[in-house]
C-alpha positions as CSV (number, residue, x, y, z in Angstrom):
1,M,40.4,-263.3,75.1
2,S,37.7,-260.4,74.8
3,L,35.4,-259.0,77.3
4,D,32.3,-260.7,75.6
5,E,34.2,-264.1,75.9
6,L,35.0,-263.5,79.7
7,A,31.4,-262.5,80.3
8,R,30.0,-265.5,78.7
9,G,32.2,-267.8,80.4
10,A,31.7,-266.6,84.0
11,G,28.0,-266.3,82.8
12,R,28.0,-270.2,82.4
13,L,29.8,-270.7,85.7
14,V,27.2,-268.6,87.3
15,R,24.3,-270.8,85.7
16,D,26.1,-274.1,86.0
17,D,27.6,-274.1,89.4
18,L,28.1,-271.1,91.4
19,E,30.6,-272.9,93.8
20,R,32.9,-273.1,90.9
21,L,33.5,-269.3,90.7
22,P,36.5,-269.0,92.9
23,S,38.6,-271.2,90.7
24,V,37.8,-269.3,87.6
25,G,41.3,-269.3,85.7
26,V,41.7,-267.1,82.5
27,E,45.6,-266.8,82.6
28,E,45.5,-267.0,78.8
29,A,43.8,-263.9,78.4
30,G,47.0,-262.0,79.0
31,T,45.1,-259.4,81.4
32,G,43.9,-259.7,84.8
33,V,40.3,-261.0,85.4
34,V,38.2,-260.1,88.3
35,V,34.6,-261.4,89.3
36,Q,32.5,-259.4,91.8
37,R,29.1,-259.6,93.3
38,Q,26.3,-257.0,93.6
39,D,28.1,-255.6,96.7
40,G,31.7,-255.4,95.3
41,C,32.8,-258.6,97.1
42,V,35.5,-260.3,94.9
43,L,34.1,-263.9,94.3
44,A,37.1,-264.8,92.1
45,C,40.2,-263.4,90.5
46,S,43.1,-264.6,88.1
47,A,46.6,-264.6,89.6
48,S,47.4,-262.0,86.9
49,A,44.8,-259.8,88.4
50,A,46.3,-260.0,91.7
51,R,49.9,-259.1,90.6
52,L,48.4,-256.0,88.3
53,V,46.4,-254.8,91.7
54,G,49.4,-255.2,93.7
55,L,47.4,-257.4,96.3
56,P,47.8,-261.0,97.3
57,G,44.9,-263.1,95.8
58,A,43.5,-264.0,99.2
59,Q,43.1,-260.1,100.1
60,L,41.9,-259.5,96.8
61,C,39.1,-262.1,97.2
62,G,38.2,-261.4,100.7
63,R,39.9,-264.3,102.2
64,A,42.5,-262.1,104.4
65,P,42.1,-258.6,105.5
66,I,43.0,-256.0,102.9
67,D,46.4,-254.1,103.5
68,P,45.1,-250.8,105.0
69,G,47.6,-248.8,103.1
70,W,46.3,-249.8,99.8
71,E,44.1,-247.7,97.8
72,A,42.6,-247.0,94.5
73,V,42.7,-243.5,92.8
74,D,41.3,-241.7,89.7
75,E,43.3,-239.8,87.0
76,G,43.3,-236.9,89.1
77,G,44.6,-238.7,92.1
78,K,41.4,-238.7,94.2
79,V,40.9,-241.6,96.3
80,L,37.9,-243.7,95.1
81,R,34.9,-244.6,97.2
82,C,33.6,-248.3,96.7
83,E,31.0,-247.1,94.8
84,E,33.0,-245.1,92.3
85,H,35.0,-248.0,91.2
86,P,34.3,-249.0,87.4
87,S,32.9,-252.6,88.2
88,I,30.4,-251.1,91.0
89,R,29.6,-248.4,88.3
90,A,28.6,-251.1,85.8
91,L,26.4,-252.9,88.3
92,D,24.6,-249.6,89.4
93,A,24.3,-248.6,85.7
94,G,23.3,-252.0,84.2
95,E,25.7,-251.3,81.3
96,D,29.3,-251.9,80.2
97,V,32.3,-249.9,81.6
98,R,34.8,-249.5,78.8
99,G,38.4,-247.8,78.9
100,A,38.1,-246.6,82.4
101,V,41.5,-245.8,84.0
102,I,42.2,-246.2,87.5
103,G,45.5,-246.1,89.7
104,V,46.4,-248.5,92.4
105,R,49.0,-247.7,95.0
106,R,50.0,-248.2,98.6
107,R,50.0,-244.6,100.1
108,G,53.1,-242.7,99.5
109,E,54.0,-244.6,96.6
110,R,53.5,-244.1,92.8
111,S,50.2,-245.0,91.2
112,R,50.2,-248.3,88.9
113,W,47.7,-247.2,86.3
114,L,45.4,-249.9,85.0
115,L,42.8,-249.9,82.0
116,V,39.6,-251.5,83.2
117,N,36.4,-252.8,81.2
118,A,33.6,-254.2,83.2
119,R,30.4,-256.1,82.1
120,L,27.4,-256.9,84.2
121,V,26.2,-260.6,83.8
122,T,23.2,-261.7,85.4
123,S,21.1,-265.2,85.9
124,P,18.0,-265.6,87.8
125,S,19.7,-265.9,91.0
126,L,22.3,-263.5,91.0
127,R,24.0,-260.4,89.3
128,I,27.8,-260.1,88.8
129,V,30.4,-258.2,87.1
130,V,33.2,-259.5,85.2
131,S,36.3,-257.1,84.6
132,S,39.3,-257.3,82.7
133,I,42.1,-255.0,83.6
134,A,45.6,-254.4,82.2
135,D,48.4,-252.3,82.8
136,T,48.1,-249.3,80.4
137,S,51.7,-249.0,79.8
138,A,51.7,-252.3,78.3
139,S,48.6,-251.7,76.3
140,Q,50.0,-248.4,75.2
141,M,53.4,-250.2,73.8
142,M,51.2,-253.0,72.2
143,A,49.1,-250.0,70.4
144,W,52.1,-248.3,69.3
145,D,53.6,-251.3,67.9
146,R,50.9,-252.0,65.9
147,E,50.8,-248.7,64.8
148,R,54.2,-248.9,63.5
149,L,53.8,-252.1,61.8
150,F,50.8,-250.8,59.8
151,A,52.8,-247.8,58.8
152,S,55.7,-250.1,57.7
153,L,53.3,-252.2,55.9
154,R,51.6,-249.1,54.1
155,F,55.1,-248.2,53.1
156,L,55.6,-251.4,51.4
157,V,52.2,-251.3,49.6
158,D,53.0,-247.8,48.4
159,L,56.4,-249.0,47.0
160,L,54.6,-251.9,45.3
161,E,51.9,-249.8,43.9
162,A,54.5,-247.2,42.5
163,K,55.8,-249.7,40.0
164,H,53.1,-249.0,37.5
165,P,51.0,-245.6,36.8
166,S,47.8,-247.6,36.8
167,T,48.3,-249.0,40.3
168,A,49.8,-245.8,42.1
169,Q,47.3,-244.9,45.1
170,H,45.2,-248.1,44.3
171,S,44.9,-249.0,47.9
172,D,44.0,-245.3,48.7
173,R,41.2,-245.2,46.3
174,V,39.8,-249.0,47.4
175,G,40.2,-247.5,51.1
176,H,37.9,-244.7,50.3
177,L,35.4,-246.5,48.3
178,S,35.0,-249.2,51.0
179,F,34.5,-246.8,53.6
180,V,31.9,-244.5,51.5
181,L,30.1,-247.8,50.6
182,A,30.0,-249.2,54.2
183,L,28.5,-245.8,55.3
184,E,25.7,-246.0,52.5
185,L,25.0,-249.3,53.5
186,G,24.5,-248.3,57.2
187,W,27.7,-249.2,58.9
188,S,28.8,-247.0,61.8
189,A,31.8,-244.5,61.0
190,E,34.1,-246.5,63.4
191,R,33.5,-249.8,61.6
192,A,33.6,-248.3,58.3
193,A,37.0,-247.0,59.0
194,E,38.2,-250.4,60.2
195,L,37.3,-251.6,56.7
196,R,39.1,-248.6,55.1
197,E,42.2,-249.8,57.4
198,A,42.1,-253.3,55.9
199,A,41.4,-252.1,52.6
200,L,44.7,-250.1,52.8
201,L,46.6,-253.4,53.0
202,H,44.4,-255.6,50.7
203,D,47.2,-256.1,48.4
204,I,50.1,-256.4,50.8
205,G,50.3,-260.3,49.8
206,K,51.6,-259.1,46.7
207,V,54.9,-258.1,47.8
208,S,55.8,-261.7,47.7
209,L,55.0,-261.7,44.0
210,P,57.7,-261.1,41.3
211,D,57.2,-257.8,39.1
212,A,57.4,-259.7,35.8
213,L,54.4,-261.4,37.1
214,L,52.4,-258.5,38.4
215,L,53.1,-256.3,35.6
216,S,52.7,-258.8,32.6
217,P,50.7,-257.4,29.9
218,N,50.1,-260.9,28.5
219,A,47.1,-263.3,29.5
220,L,48.4,-265.5,32.5
221,T,48.8,-269.0,32.3
222,A,47.0,-271.6,34.8
223,E,50.2,-271.6,36.9
224,E,50.8,-268.0,37.0
225,Y,47.1,-267.3,37.9
226,A,47.5,-269.9,40.7
227,Q,50.4,-267.9,42.1
228,I,48.5,-264.7,41.8
229,K,45.6,-266.2,43.7
230,R,48.0,-266.9,46.5
231,H,48.2,-263.1,47.5
232,A,45.0,-262.8,49.5
233,V,46.1,-265.6,52.1
234,L,49.4,-264.1,52.0
235,G,48.2,-260.8,52.8
236,A,46.0,-262.1,55.6
237,R,49.1,-263.4,57.2
238,I,51.3,-260.7,56.8
239,G,48.7,-258.3,58.0
240,A,47.5,-260.3,60.8
241,D,49.8,-258.5,63.6
242,A,48.6,-255.2,62.3
243,L,45.0,-255.8,61.8
244,S,42.4,-257.5,63.9
245,A,41.4,-261.1,63.1
246,E,38.1,-259.8,61.4
247,Q,40.0,-257.1,59.3
248,A,42.6,-259.8,58.2
249,G,39.4,-262.0,57.3
250,W,38.3,-259.2,55.0
251,V,41.8,-259.3,53.3
252,R,41.7,-263.1,52.9
253,H,38.4,-263.2,51.3
254,H,38.3,-259.9,49.1
255,H,38.3,-261.9,45.8
256,E,35.5,-264.3,47.1
257,H,32.4,-264.4,44.4
258,W,28.7,-264.3,45.6
259,D,28.1,-267.4,43.3
260,G,30.9,-269.3,45.2
261,R,33.4,-269.3,42.4
262,G,35.9,-266.9,43.8
263,Y,39.1,-267.6,45.7
264,P,40.7,-268.5,48.1
265,D,38.0,-270.7,50.0
266,G,35.1,-270.7,47.2
267,L,32.8,-269.1,49.9
268,L,28.9,-268.5,48.9
269,G,26.7,-265.7,49.6
270,T,26.4,-264.6,53.1
271,A,29.2,-266.9,54.2
272,I,31.5,-264.3,52.6
273,P,32.4,-261.7,55.6
274,S,30.4,-258.6,55.0
275,G,33.5,-256.3,54.6
276,A,35.4,-258.7,52.0
277,R,32.0,-258.2,49.9
278,L,32.4,-254.5,50.0
279,L,36.1,-254.8,49.5
280,A,35.7,-257.0,46.4
281,L,33.5,-254.5,44.8
282,A,35.7,-251.4,45.7
283,D,38.6,-253.2,44.3
284,A,37.0,-254.2,41.1
285,W,35.8,-250.6,40.4
286,D,39.2,-249.2,40.7
287,V,40.9,-251.8,38.7
288,I,38.3,-251.3,35.9
289,T,38.4,-247.4,35.9
290,S,42.2,-247.3,36.3
291,G,43.4,-249.9,33.8
292,R,46.2,-252.3,34.0
293,A,49.0,-253.5,31.9
294,Y,46.9,-256.0,30.7
295,S,43.6,-254.1,30.1
296,A,42.6,-250.6,29.0
297,R,40.9,-248.2,31.4
298,R,37.3,-248.0,31.0
299,T,34.7,-244.9,31.6
300,R,32.6,-245.0,34.7
301,A,29.6,-245.6,32.6
302,E,31.2,-248.9,31.2
303,A,32.5,-249.7,34.5
304,Q,29.2,-249.3,36.4
305,A,27.6,-251.6,33.6
306,E,30.0,-254.1,34.2
307,I,29.5,-254.2,37.7
308,E,25.9,-254.3,37.6
309,A,25.9,-257.2,35.2
310,H,27.8,-259.3,37.9
311,A,25.5,-258.3,40.6
312,G,24.4,-261.8,42.0
313,S,27.3,-263.7,40.5
314,Q,30.6,-261.9,41.3
315,F,29.4,-259.2,43.6
316,C,26.8,-258.9,46.5
317,P,23.7,-257.6,45.0
318,E,23.1,-255.0,48.0
319,A,26.8,-254.0,47.6
320,V,26.1,-253.2,44.1
321,D,22.8,-251.3,44.9
322,G,24.5,-249.0,47.6
323,F,27.3,-248.5,45.2
324,A,25.1,-247.3,42.5
325,R,23.8,-244.6,45.2
326,V,27.5,-243.5,46.1
327,L,28.1,-243.0,42.3
328,R,25.1,-241.0,42.0
329,R,26.3,-238.7,44.6
330,G,29.7,-238.5,43.1
331,A,31.2,-239.8,46.4
332,D,33.4,-242.5,44.8
333,R,36.8,-240.4,44.8
334,P,38.3,-239.0,47.6
335,P,38.5,-235.2,47.0
336,R,42.3,-235.0,46.6
337,L,42.0,-237.8,43.9
338,R,39.1,-236.4,42.0
339,R,39.6,-235.4,38.4
340,A,37.5,-234.7,35.4
341,Q,36.2,-238.0,33.6
């Protein structure tokens, strides 16, 4: 459960029935959740929050005296005053606090380090802060596991693409094209990088398909084409634990068409996720300009003419316009892959 979802849920409770706040329960979040008043008083907490902080819930919520030996410290070991806690900073500044790290401990003992995200939630009668807390060691392990899985899947993609000269480094090129196109269309660098990451795994679903089908120089039968189309759904499933839900959606829908005639779900126009629209164009460009066992490589001019001819049918018109600007700048190839045309 995200901080956005937690804040929305707490906000609804504030608007609907303040008396229900002490019973806020979000154990399914997998993190601790604390709801505080403007003066720092804890209105409600999940049992997992009490466990992470190391205090009984009754103490944390002010229903019993706090252990006098308990304290919170910053990363340098300085004991934090009330106004220095991330949640109070969020109240004072009126904005989110993200990624703050604090230690909690009893005097003389080692600190347990927690990652804190805090958001201010307001209503006509009350200002509260909703904070999510997680053990940093657990968070780090999850990040490392995700990175290892992503690297393993990238290795499988590299093996898959090395089977034919025309597909070698295909996903690298598609990743770069998606990235520069996203920047051209006004995406932030961070979000464009997330699209590039998804692009690197966009064909991972093809690992489940036989080589004879992937490398066939002949026209595909209806049955064979139905098999090929499965790779988008399979890719989203395989990559789900290495990508965010949004990134997996981009992988699933990178063969949707603007006119609704694509696959796997026949999405139409703006119903297609924005990242999938850009990924679809980048993927098609590289296929056209690299060639395949079943089709000869075409020049950049021929490829651009084909892309533009399918604006509004296969491709998002805005993406086609943005890609034309990328081509004019010569930014369509990563420097290490550029070559004379």
